N, C-alpha and C positions, 0 to 999 in steps of 0.2 A: 595340677595332675597332667598337664597334658605331655603326649607320649609315652603315659606311663602302661606298662602292659601289667595289670593285676598277675596274670596265670606265670607271668616269667622269674619270680620270687618265691622262694619258699618261704616258713615262716619267718626264720630269722632274717631276712632279709626283709620283709614289711614290718619286721619289730626296728629295724634301722633304721627305714624311713621314717617311721612314725618319731622315734625320738629325734630325729633330726627337723621334725615339722616339715619335713616335703609333700607327707601326705597326714588327713586323720583320721583316726579311726574311723569314721564317719564314714569316712570316702570307701575306706577298706571295705567294711555293711556294708554298701551299697553296691560296690563291685560286686562283691559275695552274692549278695540276693541276685543280681542281673545274672549271674554264672548259675547258678543253682536254677534259677527259674528257665533260663537258656536249656539245661543239657540234663537237668531231672526227670523232664515227662519222658525221654529216651532211655535213661540210665535207674529209675526209680529206687536211687541211693539214698533219700532223703524222705524220712516218713512221718515227720514231725518236725514244722518249721516253728522256729521261734524268733523270726523279725524282731516287733515288737521290743521284745525284752532285750537280743542282742541291740539294737537303738539304744534303748535306755543303758546300758551297760557303759555305751560307748561315754557317756557322761562321767563317769568315775573310773578311767583308765591308770593303774600307777603306770608311767612311763618308767621306772625302774625295771619294772618286770622284764623277763628276757621275753616275753612275746608280747609286748603291751600292744593292743588293741588289734593282736593279729584271732583273724574269723576259725573257728574251728568247730567240726562237730562232735558230738555225743554218740557213743554209742548206746542202743533202746536194751542197755543189760548191765546192771550191776555199774553204772553210773548216773544215780540218783541225783535229779535237780530238785529242789524242795520246792512243793508247790508246782511241779510239772508232772506231766503226764507220762510215764515210764511202763511196756507194754511189752516187756520180753518175748516181741514178737508173736503175741500170742491173741487171740478176740478173747479170751476169760481175765486178762489185764485190761480191757480197752478201756475198762474208767479207772483204773488204777493211778493216783498221785502220790508221788515219791514225798514223803513229811520231813526229810531231812536230807541236806546233801550229804553223797558219801565223799568219805576223808578221799579217796580220788580227786573227786570235783573241786574240794575246799582246794589242796594243792596247787589244781591247776588252775583256780582263779588266783592264787595267787603272781601267777607267771604274767597275767595283764590280757589272757587270751578273752576272747570272745567269741561264746557259745550260741551258732546260730539255729541248734536245732538237735535232732536226734536218725542217727541211722536204720534202716532196714539191715532185721538178721532174720535165720531162721528162727521158729518159736525154740524159745529156751536156750538158742545159742547150739542145738545138739546136733547140726548137719557139717557138711564141710562145704556144702552151697546154698544158698541167698534163696530159696522159695518159697515164704509163707502163706498161707490162704489167706491169711487175714489183709495182706498186701501185696502180693505179687512177686513175681520173683525180680532181682537186680539182674542189672547188666553189666556186661565187662565192657569197659568203653574201646578195649583194642578192636572185639569185635562182639557188636550186642547179641548174636545168636548164642553167644556162649557166659555161661555163670563167671561171676568173678570171685566166687569161692565162697568161704563162710569159716565163721559163722560172721568175721567182721566185715560182712560184704560190703554191703553199704558202706560202710567208711572207705575199702578200698576202692570201691567204682567214683566217690568224690572227689576224692585225693586224685585219684589218675587221670579225672578228666578236668580238675581245675578248677573245681566250687572250691576248697580251702586247701590251704597247704597240710596242715596236719588234722589228724579227726584221730578217735577213742580208742582203740581196741583194745579186746582181751582173748587169750590164747588156753585153751583148756586141754587141748589135743591136737592145735598147729593155726589154732582162730586167727592171729595175726600173720603166723606166716603164708600158710596155702593163700589167703589172698594177698598177700605181695607178691607170692612167687608168679601169681596167675593175672596180676594187674602192672607188674612192672615197679614194683615200689619195694624200699626197704623195710623192714620187721623184724624188730627184735624183741626176743619172750627174754626177760630179766630173770635171775635167778629165784627159786623159790622164798618168799619172804622177802622181799627186796624194795615193794610198792603195797600200797596199801589195800586192805579187802573191807573194812570196815565202815560204820559203825555197825551195820546190822550184821554182821557174819564174821568170824574171827579166822574163817577159812571158804575157802572154794575148790569146791570137789577134791576133797580133798588134798589141798593144795597142790593138784596140779595145774588148777587154773590163774591167773595173773595177769594185770593190766599194765599195757603202757600208751602207744599211739602205731600210727602207718604213716609215712612220711615219704615225700618224694626226694627228703635228703637225707643225708646219714647223721648231720650236724642237731637238726632237727630232734631226731630220735634221741640223742646224745643227751642234748639241754633238756630235754623234758624228763627224762631218767632221773638228770643231777635234782630237778625239781622235787621228781615223787618220789625218792628213796628216802628213808623215813623209818624209825620205829615207832610202831603203833602197838600202843599198851593191850589191845584185845584182840589180837591177831596171834592162833595159834603158832606160828612156823615166822625166825627172824632170821637174816643172814648177817654178816662182819658187815661194818660201815664200809663204803670204800671211802680212804682217806683223800682222793685228790677228787679233779674234775674230769667225768667222762668226755666230755669237750673238749678236753686238752689232749686229751688221747688219741685225738685225729689227727694230729701232726707229729706224733710221737712216732719216731722208727723203733723197730727191734734190736737191741742192742746184741742179738746173737743171730743166730739162722734158725727159722721156727723146724719143727717136725710136726708133719701132717699126714694123718692116715684120711684115704679117703675107700669109699663104694661104689657101686653103682650097683649093686645086687639090693632087692626089694628084702626088706624083714621076714615077709608072707612067700618069699620063695615066686612070686608073679612075675610077669614080663616086667620091662621098666622102658618109657618109649626112648626110641631112638635119640631125643633132641635134648632128653632129660640129663642121658646118660653123656652127647659130647657137651655140653654144658660142664658137667664136672673135671670129664677126662680134659677139654680146651684150661680149664683153670687149674690144673693140675697139673700140666704143661707149664702155664705161663708163671707158677708161684715155683716150679721149679728152676726155671730162668734169671729168677730174683736169686738162687743159692739157696732156696728151702730144702731141707729132705722131703722128700712125699712117696709114701708108697701105698699099695692097693691095700690094705687090712680092715676086715668088717670089725664090729661092735664088739667084744666078748660077754655078748647079752645072747637068750634064746629070745626070738622077733616074736615068736608063737606066743609064748606064757607073756613077753609085755603087750600085744594086742588084744588078750582074753584076759589079762590081769584092766587093761583099759576098762574095757567091757562090761566087766564085773563091777567097776565103781560108775559107770556109765547109767547103766542101768538100776543101781541101789540110787542114784542122786537122782533121777528124772524119776523112781516111787516116792524118795521120800521129800521131793516138790509138790511133786499131785497130792501127798498128805497136809502139807502145812497149807498149801492153799485153800485148804477149807478153815483156815481162819483169817484168811483173807478178802475170801467170798462171804463169808456166812451160810456153808452151806456142804453139803457132802461133791464133792467133785463128781460129773458124770463122765461119762464119754463123748457126746456130744461138746463139752466143753475145749476139747483140745483137737487136735489133730490127733488120726488114729494110728499113726508110727507112734507117736509120745505117750498115748492111753496103752499100745502094746508094749511099748518100753518098758512103761511100771508096771505091766502085769510083770512082765518078767523080773523088772526087781522084785519085787513084792514075794515071788516065787524062788528069790537067791536067797540064803542063809547066810547067818551070822559068820558063820565058818568058815564058809566062802568067802565073801566078803575080807577078813582078818587073813586067810591065806592067800589073797590076791593082792594087800598092801604088805607082806613079806615080799613078792616079789617086787616090788618095787625097793624095796630096802637092800634088796639082792642086787638087784641091778645098779643102785646108786653107788655102791663099794665098790662095784665089776668099773664103771667107767672113770669114777676116782682115779684109782687104781690104775687104769689105760690114762689116762693123762697125766699121771705122773713121767709117761712116757714122750705123749703125743702133746703138743699144745691143742691141736683142734682135730673135729671128727669130720670129715665132708663128705655129703651124699648131695645128690638132685633133693629139692624141696619138697619135686612130688615127683610120682613115679609116671602119670601121666600128662598130659596135657588140660586144658578145664572143657569140663563136659560140658553139652550142650544147654539150653535150657529146658528142662524136662527130661532129660536123657535118664537120671537117676530114680525116676520116678518107680514105686513096685510095680511089679507088670499085674496085669488083672488077675490072674489067680492067685499072686501072693496080696494083692489088696482084701482078694474074695476069704479067704483063710483067716486074715487080719481082722475083719470089722467080722465073720464071725466070732472065732476065740476071743475077743473084746467085746463084743456085747454079752459072750456069754460068761466073759470074766477068766477065761482058761489059761491062765499066765502060767501054771505048773504045765500044762499039755504040749504048750508054744514053747517054752524052753526044753522039753525034752526033746520036741521035735524038730529043734535048731534052724528054727523057718526066718527068725527076726536075726540070729548070730549069722546067716547067710549072708540076711541081707545087707546088714553091717559091713559085714566083712568085704562084701561086694564092693559098697563106696571105700573101705578103705585103704583096698589094694592099689586104689590111687593114689592115695598118700598116708605110706603107709611107714615115711621117713620121720615123721614130725612127735612120735608122740612118747617116743623117748625120752626126750627132755622135759617132757611134761613129769614122768613118773619117777624121774634121777630127781628132779629139780634143778634142773643143770641149765645157767643161759644156752640159747640157738638163735642165731642170725640166716634170714635169707636176703641173697641178693641178687638184681637182675644180672644175669652176668652171659646170655644168649636172647636170640629170638629165633626162633622153631622155622619151618621149613614157611608154613601157613599165617606166620607174621604174628604169632603169641609170644608175648616175653615167658622165660623160664627161669626158674631162680632157682640157684645152689645155696643148700646149708650149712651153716658151721657152727658145730658145737663145741664149748669150751668149760673146765673144769667149775665146778661152785663158785661164783662170787666174781667169776674174770670177765666179767663185760669187758674192762676196761684191754684185755686181749684184745677182743673181738672187733670193740669202736675201733682199736689201731689197725686191724686187716680191713676191717671193714675204709677206713677213710682212704688208703692205698688203693683196694679195689676200686672206688666211686672214679677214681683219677685216670686209671683205666682205659687200656680199649677194649676192654670185656665188657663194661659197664653199658648195657643199654637204657638211651634218654626215655624217659617216659611220656618225654612232648614226642615220641612219633605215632603215637594212637592219633585215631583220627580227630577224637574232639578236644586236642589241642591246638589244631591249624586254625 
């Protein structure tokens, strides 16, 4: 291991060293532990360390696996590991242990990856920032005063700082793409039904949420999607299998000039940060220079309806989760079991009618058809990944009067009044104004990716999002492979934790 620098390799690079017997998985685990212990006190990315289990896993590594012996982290949400604690970022689950491996974990095990621990998330994965009351805030390796995003914020901070080359992530409204953009990583949300959600559930957030990873290289993501793509018999949604290899798409040149539509206008009509706009415009000019046809054109959907539909699902899912908690903890859930905002969101969900919920789901289908028709003309739809740079830690906390109103209403169970007053919707929308571009792909079921293609004046990475038609992750990976090699690509190694 003389002269070996763990941080210099992506996941596949480390696996190659293992397969060539130039390094042993035990040595990689030792390097991962050393790096986590060095950086985690400042970043708070890892909340449950599984070092002994990781060391024991090195005894039985499948050297044929694509990530043989590679250290990785799992997200503390929907990535259950039998016998290990999983808290969903909430104190109410602090003594909860998984009874079985999730199908995600079962598939990842087959790659030979070594699980080092679990990463920090907002309570129940509900926010685009990672500041849970139980664990405290995760911080951005580019600037620790800022959030790494959410809900996969701990995973993003861990990968961007070099603790591990890959980490588990999932995305119900942007939770892979937002932290990837904020931390200078690659993140792809697959087509609905592409990766497993079971065995404890047949759908996640009505099909809006799906799992993959965060990574420093495009190829690590492609290989993990190859490994995770499967038919899951208990799943509510399935997508047509891809007959090739996603990894091979990275070397695939397009046999024609692409048609790309782009927009720098927020679907909510709010102002978009100048750096976020510039990232898209710069990328559009680059793609045009390659001979592709690039036009400014907004998606054929109503942005306000998309956000409202997302919020209706969001409120309903939280209400249902709080009700199902009663079975898990053996008693009725109380307000002080969860964070105040979570409790209030649940009350709003309980005050939302079945009619409203069904009507909101119909908007998903309307948008899905509109976007599939759109993609008959355009290969990609390009936008900023986020409308603003990452917020500072604590910046998005509810204001004192909002906290007072929520505490009072929550203690009185006044969900209907809160819903009519629109207080929670306003707080939610103020947060979503920062990230209004990502929810569309979750509702339509399309694949979408973000790439770090710009550095802001403040020295923070800026992501550019690309959406494609359902089932066309292959197109996204082909484009990502080209953009990763371009001068636009911002190396994550520029952040202070890589020095």
